[in-house]
C-alpha positions in Angstrom: 36.3 83.3 59.1 38.1 80.0 58.5 41.3 81.9 57.8 40.9 83.8 61.0 40.3 80.6 63.0 43.3 78.9 61.3 45.6 81.8 62.3 44.1 82.3 65.7 44.7 78.7 67.0 48.5 78.6 66.3 48.8 82.1 67.9 47.0 81.0 71.0 49.3 77.9 71.2 52.4 79.9 70.8 51.2 82.4 73.4 50.5 79.5 75.8 53.9 78.0 75.1 55.6 81.3 75.9 53.7 81.7 79.1 54.4 78.1 80.1 58.2 78.5 79.5 58.3 81.9 81.2 56.7 80.4 84.3 59.2 77.6 84.1 62.1 80.0 84.0 61.0 82.1 86.9 58.8 79.8 89.1 61.1 78.2 91.6 61.4 76.6 95.0 64.1 78.4 96.9 66.2 77.8 100.0 68.8 80.4 101.0 71.5 78.7 99.0 69.9 76.8 96.1 67.1 77.4 93.5 65.0 74.7 91.9 63.4 76.1 88.7 60.6 74.3 87.0 62.4 73.5 83.7 66.1 74.3 84.5 66.2 72.4 87.8 69.0 73.5 90.0 71.4 74.0 87.1 71.5 77.9 87.4 72.6 77.5 91.1 75.2 75.0 90.1 76.7 77.2 87.4 76.6 80.3 89.5 78.6 78.6 92.3 80.9 76.4 90.2 84.0 78.4 91.2 83.6 77.4 94.9 81.6 74.2 95.0 82.8 72.9 98.4 81.8 76.1 100.1 78.4 76.2 98.3 77.6 72.6 99.1 78.1 73.5 102.8 75.8 76.5 102.5 73.1 74.4 100.9 73.4 71.7 103.7 73.1 74.4 106.4 70.2 76.1 104.5 68.2 72.9 104.1 69.1 71.6 107.6 70.0 68.2 106.4 73.0 66.3 105.0 71.8 65.4 101.5 70.2 67.1 98.6 69.7 66.3 94.9 70.9 68.4 92.0 68.5 68.2 89.0 69.4 69.2 85.5 67.0 70.8 82.9 63.8 69.0 82.1 64.3 66.0 79.7 68.1 66.0 80.4 68.0 63.0 82.7 70.6 64.7 84.9 70.2 64.1 88.6 72.8 63.4 91.2 73.0 63.3 95.0 75.3 65.4 97.1 75.8 64.2 100.6 77.9 65.0 103.7 76.0 62.5 105.9 78.8 60.5 107.6 76.6 57.4 107.7 75.9 57.7 104.0 79.6 58.1 103.2 80.6 55.2 105.3 78.0 53.0 103.7 79.1 54.0 100.2 82.9 53.8 100.8 82.9 50.7 103.0 79.7 48.8 103.8 78.4 48.5 100.1 81.7 49.3 98.4 81.1 47.2 95.2 77.8 49.0 94.5 79.5 52.4 94.1 82.4 52.3 91.6 84.0 55.3 90.0 82.1 54.5 86.8 83.0 54.9 83.0 82.2 58.6 82.8 84.7 59.3 85.6 87.4 57.5 83.7 86.7 59.5 80.5 86.9 62.8 82.4 90.2 61.7 84.1 91.6 60.0 81.0 95.0 61.8 81.3 95.6 59.5 84.3 95.1 56.4 82.1 94.7 53.2 84.1 96.2 54.6 87.3 94.9 53.5 90.7 92.6 56.5 91.1 91.0 56.0 87.7 90.0 52.3 87.6 87.6 49.9 89.2 87.3 46.1 89.6 90.3 43.9 88.6 92.4 46.8 87.3 92.1 48.6 90.6 92.9 45.4 92.6 96.1 45.0 90.5 97.1 48.6 91.1 96.3 48.4 94.8 98.4 45.2 95.1 101.4 46.8 93.5 101.2 49.9 95.6 100.7 47.9 98.8 103.8 45.8 98.1 105.9 49.0 97.7 104.5 50.9 100.6 104.9 48.2 103.3 108.5 47.6 102.4 111.0 48.4 105.2 113.3 50.0 102.7 110.6 52.3 101.6 109.9 53.5 105.1 113.6 54.3 105.6 113.6 56.1 102.2 110.7 58.3 103.3 112.5 59.3 106.5 115.7 60.1 104.6 113.8 62.1 101.9 111.9 64.2 104.5 115.1 65.0 106.3 117.2 65.8 103.2 114.7 68.0 101.4 113.9 69.9 104.5 117.6 70.4 105.4 119.1 71.0 102.0 116.3 72.9 100.3 113.4 74.1 102.5 115.4 75.6 105.4 118.0 77.4 103.3 115.2 78.9 101.2 113.4 80.1 104.4 116.6 81.5 105.9 117.1 83.5 102.6 113.5 84.8 102.7 113.8 85.8 106.4 117.0 87.6 105.9 115.7 89.4 102.8 112.4 90.3 104.5 110.6 89.1 101.3 106.9 88.3 100.9 106.3 84.9 99.5 103.3 82.8 98.5 103.2 80.0 101.1 100.9 77.9 98.8 103.5 78.0 96.0 106.3 77.2 98.5 104.4 74.1 99.7 103.7 73.1 96.1 107.3 73.3 95.1 108.4 71.4 98.2 105.8 68.6 97.6 106.9 68.3 94.0 110.6 67.8 95.0 109.7 65.3 97.7 107.5 63.2 95.4 109.9 63.2 92.5 112.6 61.9 94.8 110.4 59.2 96.4 108.8 58.1 93.1 111.7 58.4 90.6 114.8 59.0 92.7 115.2 62.3 90.9 116.5 65.6 92.4 114.1 68.1 90.7 115.3 71.1 92.8 112.1 72.9 92.1 112.3 74.6 95.5 115.4 76.8 95.4 116.2 80.4 96.0 115.9 81.2 92.2 112.3 79.8 92.1 113.1 78.1 88.7 110.4 77.1 86.3 109.8 73.4 85.7 107.9 72.2 82.6 106.9 68.9 84.2 105.6 70.5 87.4 103.7 73.1 85.4 102.2 70.5 83.0 101.0 68.3 85.9 99.3 71.3 87.5 97.7 72.3 84.2 96.3 68.8 83.5 94.5 69.0 86.8 92.9 72.3 86.0 91.9 71.0 82.6 90.2 68.0 84.2 88.3 70.2 86.5 87.2 72.4 83.6 85.6 69.3 82.0 83.1 69.1 84.8 81.7 72.5 83.8 80.6 71.5 80.3 78.9 68.7 78.4 81.3 65.8 77.6 80.6 66.2 73.8 81.9 69.8 74.0 85.3 69.2 75.6 85.8 66.1 73.4 85.2 68.2 70.3 87.7 70.8 71.6 90.2 68.0 72.2 89.6 66.6 68.7 90.4 69.9 67.1 93.1 70.8 69.7 91.6 74.1 70.6 91.0 76.0 73.9 92.0 74.4 77.2 91.9 71.0 75.7 94.5 72.0 73.1 96.7 73.2 75.9 96.0 70.0 77.8 97.3 67.9 74.9 100.6 69.9 75.0 100.9 69.4 78.7 100.3 65.6 78.2 103.1 65.5 75.7 105.5 67.0 78.2 104.4 64.6 80.9 104.7 61.6 78.7 108.1 62.6 77.4 109.5 63.0 80.9 107.8 59.8 82.4 108.8 57.5 79.5 112.3 58.8 79.7 112.5 58.1 83.5 111.0 54.6 82.9 113.5 53.8 80.1 116.5 55.0 82.1 115.4 53.1 85.2 115.0 49.9 83.2 118.5 50.3 81.8 120.0 51.0 85.3 118.3 48.0 86.8 119.4 45.7 84.0 123.0 47.0 84.5 122.8 46.2 88.2 122.5 49.9 89.3 119.8 49.6 92.0 118.2 52.5 93.8 115.1 52.3 96.0 112.2 54.4 94.8 108.7 53.6 93.8 109.4 53.3 90.1 112.1 50.7 90.8 109.8 48.8 93.1 107.1 48.7 90.5 109.4 47.5 87.7 110.8 44.7 89.9 107.3 43.7 91.1 105.9 43.7 87.6 108.7 41.5 86.4 108.0 39.1 89.2 104.3 39.1 88.4 104.9 38.4 84.7 106.9 35.3 85.6 104.3 34.0 88.0 101.3 34.5 85.7 99.8 31.3 84.1 97.0 32.9 82.3 96.8 33.4 78.5 98.6 36.3 77.0 95.3 37.9 76.0 93.9 37.9 79.5 97.0 38.5 81.6 97.8 42.1 82.8 100.3 44.1 80.8 103.1 45.4 82.9 104.5 47.6 80.1 105.7 51.2 80.1 102.2 52.5 79.7 101.2 50.7 82.9 104.2 52.2 84.7 103.4 55.7 83.3 99.8 55.6 84.4 100.8 54.2 87.9 103.5 56.8 88.5 101.3 59.8 87.3 98.6 58.9 89.7 101.2 58.6 92.5 102.8 62.0 91.6 99.5 63.8 91.6 98.1 62.2 94.7 101.3 62.6 96.7 102.0 66.1 95.7 98.4 67.3 96.3 98.0 65.7 99.7 101.3 67.2 101.0 101.1 70.6 99.4 97.4 71.2 100.4 97.7 69.7 103.8 100.9 71.7 104.7 99.6 75.0 103.4 96.3 74.9 105.3 98.0 73.6 108.5 100.6 76.4 108.6 97.8 79.0 108.0 95.6 77.6 110.8 98.5 77.5 113.3 99.7 81.0 112.4 96.3 82.4 113.4 95.8 80.2 116.5 98.5 81.2 119.0 97.5 78.7 121.7 97.9 75.8 119.3 101.3 77.2 118.1 102.5 77.5 121.7 101.6 73.9 122.5 103.3 72.5 119.4 106.4 74.5 120.3 106.4 73.3 123.8 106.2 69.7 122.6 109.1 70.3 120.2 111.2 72.0 122.9 110.8 68.9 125.1 111.9 66.7 122.3 114.9 68.8 121.4 116.1 69.1 125.0 115.9 65.4 125.5 118.2 65.0 122.5 120.6 67.9 122.8 120.1 69.5 126.2 118.9 72.7 124.5 122.4 73.1 122.9 121.6 73.0 119.2 122.5 74.8 116.0 120.0 76.9 114.2 118.2 76.0 112.0 117.2 72.6 113.6 116.1 69.5 111.8 114.1 66.8 113.6 114.5 63.1 113.1 111.4 61.7 111.5 111.4 58.7 113.9 111.4 61.1 116.9 108.6 63.4 115.8 106.3 60.5 114.9 105.7 60.1 118.6 104.5 63.7 119.2 100.9 63.5 120.2 99.9 67.1 120.0 101.5 67.7 116.6 99.7 64.7 115.2 96.4 65.9 116.7 96.9 69.3 115.2 97.6 67.8 111.7 94.5 65.6 112.0 92.4 68.7 113.0 93.7 70.7 110.1 93.0 67.8 107.7 89.5 67.5 109.2 88.7 71.1 108.4 90.6 71.2 105.1 90.8 67.8 103.5 93.1 67.8 100.4 90.4 66.1 98.3 87.2 68.1 99.1 84.8 65.9 97.2 84.7 62.4 95.8 82.5 61.0 93.0 80.8 57.7 92.8 78.3 56.0 90.4 75.4 53.8 91.5 75.1 50.2 90.1 72.0 49.0 91.9 69.1 50.8 93.4 69.4 51.3 97.1 68.2 53.4 100.0 71.0 55.1 101.8 71.1 55.3 105.7 69.5 58.8 105.7 66.6 57.6 103.5 67.9 58.9 100.2 66.9 56.7 97.2 69.6 56.4 94.6 69.1 54.5 91.3 71.3 52.8 88.8 73.5 55.2 86.8 73.0 58.1 89.2 76.1 60.1 90.3 76.9 60.8 94.0 79.1 63.5 95.2 80.6 62.9 98.6 81.2 66.3 100.2 84.1 65.7 102.5 84.8 69.4 103.0 81.3 69.9 104.4 81.4 67.0 106.8 83.7 68.9 109.2 81.2 71.8 109.3 78.1 70.0 110.4 77.4 70.4 114.1 75.4 67.2 114.2 78.6 65.3 113.1 81.4 67.1 114.9 79.6 69.1 117.6 78.8 72.7 118.1 82.5 73.6 118.0 82.9 72.0 114.6 84.2 75.2 113.0 87.0 75.6 115.6 90.6 74.5 115.0 90.9 72.5 118.2 93.5 69.7 118.2 92.3 68.6 121.7 89.3 66.8 120.2 91.8 64.2 119.0 93.4 63.5 122.5 91.7 61.4 125.2 91.9 61.8 128.9 95.0 59.6 129.0 96.8 61.8 126.5 96.5 59.3 123.7 95.3 59.9 120.2 91.6 59.2 119.4 90.4 57.7 116.1 87.3 58.9 114.2 87.5 56.6 111.2 83.7 56.7 110.5 83.7 60.5 110.1 87.2 61.5 109.1 87.7 61.1 105.4 90.9 62.9 104.2 92.4 59.5 103.4 89.2 58.0 102.1 87.6 54.9 103.9 87.1 51.2 103.3 88.9 49.2 100.5 90.1 52.5 98.8 91.7 53.9 102.0 94.8 55.8 100.9 97.9 53.6 101.1 100.0 56.7 101.4 98.5 57.9 104.6 101.6 57.1 106.8 103.8 58.6 104.1 101.8 61.9 104.2 102.0 62.2 107.9 105.7 61.5 107.9 106.3 64.3 105.4 103.8 66.7 107.1 105.4 66.3 110.5 108.9 66.7 109.3 108.0 70.0 107.6 105.7 71.3 110.3 108.3 70.7 113.0 111.2 72.3 111.1 109.2 75.4 110.0 107.5 76.1 113.3 110.5 75.5 115.5 112.8 77.7 113.4 110.5 80.4 112.0 107.5 82.5 112.6 105.0 82.5 109.7 103.3 85.9 109.6 100.3 86.1 107.3 99.8 89.5 105.7 96.6 91.2 106.7 93.7 91.9 104.4 93.7 88.6 102.6 90.4 86.8 102.0 91.4 83.2 102.5 88.9 80.8 100.9 89.0 77.6 98.9 88.7 77.7 95.1 87.3 75.2 92.7 90.0 72.6 92.2 90.5 68.9 92.3 92.7 69.6 95.3 91.6 72.0 98.1 93.7 75.1 97.3 93.4 78.7 98.4 91.7 80.9 95.9 94.5 83.5 95.7 97.4 81.7 97.5 98.7 83.0 100.8 101.1 85.9 101.1 103.4 85.6 104.2 106.6 86.9 105.7 109.1 84.6 107.4 111.0 85.6 110.6 113.6 83.7 112.5 112.1 82.4 115.7 114.0 83.0 119.0 113.6 80.0 121.3 
């Protein structure tokens, strides 16, 4: 009898445990877009939708009818973070209480290929990077450089390529075209190098491919525990092994550029580009510093490498993504395309009296004053921000404007992509591509700083904002005035999981000469 009792009790306990766990696996609170399971939290929903997070976040917000929700990990995992598209929350986090929401140490570990670049650091290291970038970007020489680069790359590379494609009747991937153009522009602005990645032959470029792969590898780290990808990196296997190879390529190129630039400057050969500006600024700062050697910043080659890599990635991504989505939106919205062309025709006639050679290139200084073109670009960036989400860490417990309580160490994901799709933020026509929302009754541009986040907000507002608009306008004007972009039918255009907002399968188009 005692033996029966001794075997019966453990059996009952095991049966109870199985039932308990089974209930936990299947018992759930459900909205249309997200499940909350008793023991697994919302992890199954997160994993299931990891390939299109920005779109899924939007579906959850719409399903719940509010602008914030928590993602809970499995029981005992201590994983919990807030996802928010509430514009008041975002403004509070990025601006009003900026110091309470740093990137955090885990962010830096995930993005460690960027080293101590401006997008990967907080506190004093960030202030140093910010000061260096600001010094370069406000320079009159740099603004002239941007104007010249936009014109030269458009005239010497982009337009000849499009003429060739139009004459051949070829189908091209517009997303790849924009990526190649953006790479060339940024290599010229940052290093003073003619990469010629955009040419008729569509050549390979190991640096461009390595930079693109590193971003994919970083994104992949978000889908697995940190210990897993660190172990893979230690043994050099899988995606982490390939990432190490990509980093070697990046480092080899960047350190060679830095070394050669230092030699040129020491020999009196001066060119104006961002790398030259950083080297000269760092030299000035080193002479000014009065702190001890152990506490003073190191303006060495590693500092320059990290700084330049962040600028390459940020500049290329913003331009490539912004341009691709803009041309797609305009191509399927004829009324917007017509108004942009009318504005460009007026500008061209004022300069040449409508006697001009095809293909035409617009002066950057002239197109900067075009109101409707600027409004159309803002509207495109509203709907498709190049950086769809941003990550922050909480230092001190605080209640956000919408009532969400966040505690120390908690992660917050700022869903920029979703902001544009909330009627209570942008109105009932929020899903429409309508540049007119950016123009007031006097024909002047409106500002929506508190709910327009493609260039961030607050102290971390993107210093390259004006640079991005300069390049975007130069390309948009040249492409639309000279060519028709015809999107092939049957394509399912949707964002894919990426650090930058890219199209899942690219965008196949044909190019035709436009008759004005």
